[in-house]
C-alpha positions in Angstrom: -64.8 70.3 68.7 -65.4 66.8 66.6 -62.5 67.1 64.4 -60.2 67.3 66.8 -61.3 64.5 68.8 -61.3 62.3 65.2 -57.1 63.3 65.7 -56.5 62.0 68.6 -58.1 58.4 67.3 -56.0 58.6 64.8 -53.0 59.1 66.7 -53.4 56.6 68.9 -54.2 53.6 66.5 -50.6 54.4 64.6 -49.0 54.3 68.3 -50.7 51.0 68.3 -49.8 50.0 65.0 -46.1 50.5 65.5 -46.0 48.9 69.2 -47.6 45.6 67.2 -44.4 45.8 64.0 -42.3 46.4 66.7 -43.7 43.3 68.8 -43.8 40.8 65.6 -39.9 41.9 64.6 -39.1 40.7 68.4 -40.4 37.4 68.0 -38.5 37.1 64.3 -35.0 38.1 65.5 -34.4 34.7 67.0 -34.9 32.9 63.9 -32.6 35.3 61.3 -30.3 36.3 63.8 -28.2 33.3 64.1 -27.4 33.5 59.8 -27.0 37.2 60.0 -24.3 36.8 62.6 -22.6 33.7 60.9 -22.5 35.6 58.1 -20.3 38.4 59.4 -18.0 35.7 60.8 -17.8 34.0 57.8 -16.6 37.8 56.4 -14.0 37.8 59.3 -12.6 34.4 58.9 -12.2 35.3 54.9 -9.8 38.6 55.9 -8.4 36.6 58.1 -7.3 34.2 56.1 -6.3 37.2 53.6 -3.8 38.6 56.0 -0.2 38.8 55.3 2.1 36.3 57.0 5.9 37.0 57.5 8.5 34.8 57.2 12.2 33.8 56.7 13.4 32.3 54.0 16.5 31.0 56.2 14.3 30.5 59.0 10.9 29.3 58.3 9.6 28.7 61.6 9.9 32.3 62.0 5.8 33.8 61.5 4.7 37.3 62.0 2.0 39.4 60.9 4.2 41.8 59.4 7.0 43.1 58.3 10.6 43.5 59.7 13.7 41.9 60.8 14.5 38.3 61.0 15.1 38.1 64.6 17.5 35.2 64.5 19.7 36.4 61.5 18.5 39.6 61.2 17.6 39.7 57.2 14.5 41.5 56.1 11.2 38.8 56.1 9.2 38.0 53.2 5.4 37.8 52.9 4.6 34.2 52.8 2.1 32.7 50.1 -1.0 31.4 51.3 -0.9 29.5 48.4 2.0 27.1 48.8 0.7 24.6 51.1 -2.4 23.6 48.4 -2.3 21.1 45.8 -0.4 18.1 45.1 0.8 18.2 49.3 4.1 16.6 47.2 4.8 20.2 44.6 5.8 23.0 45.6 4.1 26.6 43.3 6.1 29.2 42.0 4.6 31.8 40.4 6.2 33.7 37.1 7.1 36.6 39.1 9.4 34.1 41.6 10.7 32.0 38.9 12.3 35.1 37.4 13.7 36.5 40.6 15.1 33.5 41.5 16.5 33.2 38.3 14.8 29.3 37.6 15.8 28.0 33.9 14.5 24.5 32.8 15.0 22.2 29.9 13.7 19.1 28.4 15.9 16.4 29.2 16.9 14.1 26.2 19.1 11.5 24.7 23.0 12.5 24.2 25.9 10.7 23.5 28.3 11.0 26.5 31.7 11.6 25.9 34.4 11.0 28.5 37.2 14.4 28.9 40.7 13.2 29.9 42.5 16.3 30.6 47.0 15.4 30.6 49.9 17.3 31.8 52.9 16.7 29.5 56.6 17.6 28.1 58.1 17.3 24.8 60.5 14.8 25.5 63.3 13.3 22.7 62.4 10.0 21.1 64.9 7.3 23.1 64.5 5.3 19.8 66.6 8.6 18.1 69.6 9.2 20.7 72.8 8.3 20.1 75.9 8.4 21.6 79.4 9.5 20.0 82.1 7.7 21.2 85.7 7.3 19.8 87.0 4.0 18.1 91.0 4.6 19.1 92.3 5.4 21.8 94.4 9.1 22.6 94.9 12.8 22.7 92.4 15.1 21.5 94.0 17.7 19.4 91.1 20.2 18.1 87.2 19.6 18.9 85.0 21.5 15.5 81.8 20.7 17.6 82.5 22.7 20.2 78.9 23.4 22.1 75.8 22.0 23.4 72.8 22.4 20.5 75.0 22.8 17.7 73.2 20.8 14.3 75.9 18.2 13.0 75.6 15.7 9.6 76.3 12.7 9.4 80.4 12.1 8.1 80.6 16.0 9.3 84.1 15.9 11.4 83.6 16.5 14.7 87.6 16.1 16.5 91.0 15.0 15.8 92.9 12.7 18.0 96.7 12.2 17.9 96.9 8.3 18.6 100.4 6.7 18.9 99.0 3.6 17.9 97.0 4.7 15.0 100.6 5.6 14.2 102.1 2.4 14.3 99.1 0.1 12.3 99.6 2.8 9.6 103.7 2.2 9.7 102.5 -1.8 9.9 99.9 -0.9 6.3 103.2 0.7 5.2 105.5 -2.6 5.6 102.8 -4.9 4.5 102.2 -3.6 1.3 106.1 -3.9 0.3 105.4 -7.4 0.2 102.0 -7.8 -0.7 102.6 -9.6 -3.3 104.0 -12.1 -1.8 102.0 -12.0 1.0 98.8 -10.3 0.3 96.9 -12.1 3.6 99.3 -10.1 6.0 97.8 -6.8 3.1 95.0 -7.3 3.8 94.6 -7.8 7.8 96.8 -4.7 7.8 93.9 -2.8 6.3 91.4 -4.9 8.7 93.2 -3.4 11.8 92.6 0.3 10.3 88.5 -0.4 9.7 88.3 -1.6 13.3 88.9 1.8 14.0 86.9 3.1 12.2 89.1 4.5 9.4 87.5 3.9 5.7 88.5 3.2 2.5 88.9 6.3 1.3 91.2 7.2 4.2 93.4 4.1 4.0 93.7 4.4 0.3 94.7 8.4 0.5 97.1 6.9 3.3 99.2 4.4 1.3 99.1 6.6 -1.7 100.3 9.6 0.3 103.1 7.1 2.1 102.8 8.8 5.0 101.7 8.3 8.3 99.1 10.7 9.5 99.5 11.6 13.1 95.9 13.3 13.8 92.8 10.9 13.0 89.6 12.3 12.9 86.9 11.5 14.3 83.5 11.3 11.7 79.8 12.1 13.1 78.1 8.7 12.7 74.7 10.2 12.4 72.6 13.3 11.7 71.4 15.9 14.6 71.5 18.3 17.8 74.5 17.9 19.7 72.5 17.2 23.4 75.8 17.2 25.6 79.3 17.5 25.2 81.6 15.6 27.4 85.0 16.0 26.0 87.5 18.9 26.1 90.7 19.2 24.1 93.1 17.8 25.7 91.9 15.4 27.3 93.0 11.6 26.9 90.0 9.3 25.6 89.9 5.7 25.4 88.3 3.4 22.8 84.8 3.1 23.3 84.5 6.4 25.0 81.6 8.7 24.4 82.2 12.4 23.0 79.2 13.9 22.5 75.4 12.6 23.1 73.3 13.4 19.7 69.3 13.3 19.4 67.6 13.3 16.2 64.8 15.6 16.9 62.6 14.9 12.9 60.1 12.7 15.7 59.8 13.7 19.5 57.4 11.5 22.0 54.4 13.6 24.0 55.1 12.2 27.7 51.4 12.9 29.2 50.9 12.1 33.4 47.9 9.5 33.4 46.3 9.6 37.2 45.2 6.3 38.2 41.7 7.4 37.9 41.8 7.9 34.5 43.7 4.8 33.3 39.9 3.3 32.2 39.9 5.7 30.0 43.6 6.2 28.6 44.5 3.6 26.3 46.7 2.5 23.4 45.4 3.9 20.3 43.3 6.6 21.7 43.5 10.3 20.0 44.8 12.7 22.1 44.2 16.3 20.9 47.2 18.6 22.6 48.5 22.1 22.5 52.0 23.8 23.2 52.2 26.4 26.0 54.8 28.2 23.8 52.8 27.4 20.3 49.6 30.0 21.3 46.2 29.5 18.8 48.2 26.2 17.4 46.6 22.6 17.7 47.7 19.3 17.1 46.8 15.8 17.4 48.4 12.2 18.2 47.7 8.8 19.1 49.0 6.9 22.2 51.5 4.4 21.2 52.3 3.2 24.9 51.7 3.8 28.5 54.0 3.0 31.3 52.7 -0.8 32.7 53.7 0.4 36.1 52.7 3.2 38.3 55.2 5.3 39.6 54.7 5.3 43.2 55.3 8.9 44.5 52.9 10.7 41.8 50.7 7.5 41.3 50.5 8.8 37.6 51.3 6.4 34.5 53.3 8.3 31.9 51.7 7.9 28.3 53.2 8.1 25.0 52.0 10.1 22.2 54.7 10.0 18.9 54.2 13.2 16.6 56.8 14.7 13.6 58.4 17.5 14.0 59.4 19.2 11.0 61.2 22.1 11.7 62.0 21.2 14.9 59.5 23.3 16.1 58.5 21.3 19.1 61.3 21.7 21.7 62.3 19.2 24.3 61.1 19.9 27.9 57.9 22.2 26.6 55.2 21.8 28.3 51.8 20.2 26.7 48.3 20.6 27.8 46.0 17.2 26.3 42.5 15.9 26.0 41.5 12.3 25.4 37.9 12.2 23.9 36.2 8.6 24.8 32.8 8.0 24.2 31.3 5.2 27.0 28.8 3.6 25.4 29.0 2.6 21.8 25.3 0.9 21.4 23.1 3.7 22.6 22.3 7.1 24.2 22.0 7.8 27.3 19.7 10.4 29.1 22.3 13.2 29.8 21.1 16.9 32.2 23.2 19.6 33.8 25.3 19.3 36.5 24.1 22.5 37.4 20.2 20.8 37.6 21.1 18.7 40.2 21.2 18.6 44.5 23.2 16.2 46.1 24.3 15.6 49.5 26.7 12.4 48.4 23.8 9.3 49.2 21.5 11.3 47.0 20.8 13.1 44.2 17.5 15.1 42.8 15.9 17.1 40.3 13.1 19.5 40.0 10.7 18.3 37.3 8.6 21.4 36.1 4.9 20.5 35.7 2.5 23.6 34.3 -1.4 23.2 34.8 -3.9 25.5 34.3 -3.3 27.2 37.4 0.1 28.0 37.4 3.9 26.2 37.8 4.2 23.3 40.1 8.1 21.5 40.7 8.3 18.1 42.5 11.5 17.0 43.8 13.1 13.8 41.6 15.1 11.5 42.9 17.4 10.3 40.5 20.7 7.5 40.3 23.6 9.2 38.4 26.5 8.1 36.3 29.6 9.1 35.7 29.9 13.3 35.0 31.1 13.7 31.6 32.0 17.4 31.2 29.5 19.5 32.3 26.8 16.8 32.0 25.9 13.8 34.3 24.4 10.5 32.5 21.2 9.7 34.6 21.2 5.7 35.1 17.5 5.6 36.5 14.7 8.3 37.7 14.0 10.2 34.7 12.5 9.9 31.0 13.2 11.5 28.7 10.6 14.5 26.8 10.7 15.3 31.3 11.1 19.4 31.7 13.1 20.1 34.6 14.9 23.2 36.3 18.8 23.5 35.2 19.0 26.7 37.2 17.8 28.4 40.4 17.5 24.8 41.9 18.8 25.8 45.2 15.5 29.0 45.0 13.3 25.7 45.1 14.7 23.6 47.3 14.1 26.7 49.3 10.9 27.3 48.5 9.4 23.9 49.2 11.2 24.0 52.7 9.7 27.6 53.5 6.4 25.6 52.7 7.0 23.1 54.1 7.2 20.5 51.5 10.1 17.8 50.5 13.3 19.4 50.3 16.5 18.8 49.8 18.5 21.3 52.0 15.8 21.0 55.2 13.6 18.3 55.1 13.6 15.2 52.9 10.4 13.9 53.9 8.3 16.8 53.9 6.4 18.7 57.2 6.9 21.6 59.0 10.4 22.8 59.4 10.5 23.8 62.9 14.4 23.6 63.8 16.6 26.8 62.4 19.5 26.1 61.0 18.6 23.4 58.9 19.9 25.2 55.7 23.2 24.7 54.4 23.9 21.4 56.4 24.7 19.7 52.8 25.2 22.6 50.2 27.7 21.4 47.5 30.4 23.9 46.1 28.6 24.3 43.0 26.0 26.4 45.0 27.8 28.7 44.6 27.5 31.4 41.6 29.6 32.0 38.6 30.0 35.7 39.8 30.8 36.9 42.9 28.4 38.1 45.5 28.4 41.8 45.7 28.9 42.5 49.5 30.3 45.4 51.6 33.8 45.7 52.7 33.2 44.6 55.9 32.0 41.8 54.7 34.9 41.2 52.2 37.4 41.5 55.5 35.2 39.0 57.2 35.6 36.4 55.3 39.2 36.8 54.6 40.0 36.2 57.7 38.6 32.7 57.4 40.8 32.2 54.8 43.6 33.2 56.9 42.9 31.0 59.4 42.3 27.7 56.7 45.5 28.4 55.4 47.4 27.4 58.1 44.7 24.4 58.7 45.7 23.5 55.1 49.6 23.4 56.0 49.6 21.5 58.9 47.8 18.4 57.2 50.5 18.5 54.3 53.0 18.6 56.7 51.4 14.9 59.0 50.9 17.7 62.1 47.9 16.6 63.7 48.1 18.6 66.9 48.6 21.7 65.1 45.6 21.0 62.4 43.6 20.3 65.4 43.9 23.7 67.0 43.8 25.8 63.2 40.0 23.8 63.0 39.0 25.5 66.9 40.8 28.6 66.0 39.0 28.5 62.2 35.2 27.2 63.7 35.5 30.2 66.6 36.3 33.1 63.4 32.8 31.7 62.0 31.1 31.8 65.0 31.8 35.5 65.5 31.1 36.6 61.7 27.8 38.7 62.1 25.2 37.7 59.6 24.0 41.0 59.2 27.0 41.5 57.6 25.8 39.9 54.6 22.4 40.9 52.7 20.1 39.6 49.8 21.6 36.7 48.1 24.7 36.9 50.0 23.1 36.2 52.7 21.7 33.0 51.6 25.0 32.0 50.4 26.8 32.8 53.9 24.1 30.4 55.4 24.5 27.5 53.1 28.1 27.6 53.5 29.3 28.5 56.6 27.0 26.2 59.0 28.5 22.9 56.5 32.2 23.8 57.0 31.2 24.8 61.0 29.7 21.6 60.4 33.1 19.7 58.8 35.4 21.8 61.5 33.5 19.9 64.5 34.3 16.2 63.5 37.8 17.3 62.2 38.2 18.6 66.1 36.9 15.7 67.0 38.7 13.3 64.7 41.0 11.0 66.9 44.1 10.6 64.2 45.7 12.6 60.6 44.0 10.5 58.4 40.6 10.7 60.3 41.3 14.7 59.7 42.2 14.9 56.4 38.9 13.1 56.0 37.1 15.7 57.3 38.6 18.3 55.4 37.0 17.4 52.0 34.1 18.6 53.2 35.2 21.8 54.7 37.4 22.6 51.7 34.3 21.8 49.3 32.2 24.9 51.6 35.6 26.9 51.5 36.6 27.0 47.4 32.7 28.0 47.1 33.1 31.2 49.7 36.0 31.8 48.0 33.9 32.2 44.7 31.1 33.9 45.9 32.7 35.9 47.9 36.3 36.5 45.9 38.5 37.7 44.7 40.9 38.5 47.5 44.2 40.4 47.2 46.5 37.7 46.6 45.8 35.0 44.2 44.0 31.4 45.5 44.4 28.5 43.5 41.9 25.4 43.2 43.5 22.3 43.2 42.2 18.4 42.8 43.7 15.4 43.4 41.8 12.4 41.5 42.7 10.0 44.3 41.5 11.1 47.5 38.6 10.3 49.2 39.4 6.4 48.0 39.6 7.7 44.6 36.3 10.4 44.1 39.0 13.1 43.9 39.0 16.6 46.2 39.1 20.3 45.7 41.2 22.6 48.5 42.5 26.0 47.8 46.0 26.9 48.1 48.1 30.5 48.2 51.3 28.6 46.2 50.5 27.1 42.3 52.7 24.4 43.2 50.9 20.9 44.5 51.1 20.5 47.7 48.7 17.3 49.1 47.0 17.8 52.0 44.8 14.8 51.8 48.3 12.5 51.7 50.9 14.1 52.6 54.4 12.7 51.9 53.0 9.9 51.2 51.8 11.3 47.7 53.1 14.9 48.0 52.7 16.1 44.4 49.6 14.2 43.6 47.1 16.8 41.9 47.0 20.0 39.7 45.2 23.5 39.7 42.1 23.0 38.1 40.3 27.0 39.0 42.2 29.9 39.4 40.5 33.1 41.5 42.9 36.3 41.0 
């Protein structure tokens, strides 16, 4: 009985102690609960901060929590890296994987001796100082021709023709009469001989005539020089007068190379400059010569001056009218070397030129946009006047990808936002993309995309032809049709790199078309045709080839001597920037077959 009472007492004590523990825990909870809650919020925020944001590389204002398609252009969304905005607000960070995918390549800036190349086209022509007219020295009828066709070689002293001359017969009879009294009147005899010499009879011919005692009826015409007959001007039986040309004969032992030098290149082509040239009909052979003369007057129709190169021509291998291509390499400075960068490293809008400087840190690789001042373009490199120091490492390939990444991160960029900050408006890409943005190889696109792009060129070429003819009304109409075709072209036809290229260049092309359509006269329309053609050249390189061969043509005189390109289906130059004023000004620089 006592044992049972002990167990009940023990149970009662345990219950009281448990209740006391719960009471103490409840009293302590207010001071400990906030810490636990704060830790939970921190974990929740950390997980939230690690959530991936998906965006469009061409429309950075798009932000989604998961993958999908861009609602504007239909392009696949890509993950936005959270660390892109960390660090220096002016720098853009790129991971090694991103650099590899974007084909970003860098190089160290250094000094170089800038050499300007001037390319010229020309022809082989005879040396004008070695062209002769073979004339007759007496009146008469052509009785015989021993040289009968153009191109026949002749030697000095060779008999070319025979002429019957009544005056010559009379003069010989006078000589015979004077000979009979030469002892009494030697002066009369000498005068009769001199009369025959005036008709270009040699002393030997005169002595032979005296020895024969009979007057010759046919007088031979002998070649005064050696060379090639360039033109035959007389036929058998023709009556000729003294001094009349019978043949044009040229000596081709030396020839001229006459090259066309554009007005903008005349600074680099001077008398004494060495020209390396090739002949189209002699492939694999290289020739050199020095400029001996440059025309002091520019041809008003073609806006070129002629530079003359004199070369020896042993064996007559260089024939008149052969086409020649020449190059003059001129150093821009002889005092010091200049900083040079590849033209692929430069992004430009016509007013601003920038490069991306590479900076490597422990955290990774960053790129900083650096504005520079450019000098002339020499070959594939620009001379940098200001903005870079030797030893600086810059991106020389993939610069547009870096610029796109900077735009995506709201950093300063050439394409979208030069001053930095978040981009909040769409379609700002591509407005300033130059023609050099096109890849070296055509982009891989579907047949539908290729056909859509081809339709654009079917409307571009009539626009170009209208500008050639100076037809302002037709040019504006064609510009409107081309703009509508751009707008109707679905962006969903282009995927991957092709999509980026289309977005970069189509927007700039439509902007140029808007300005062309708003032009007040043909000259203003031609000015806006330059940026349009720049984008069309880039599209042709990116999405060609097409069914027909397309020629990229260039006029160095267009746009106030800065030069401009255009596309043509015809190899013949028909300049849309000048029309009839300088219709033939320009040359083919590239062929898209």
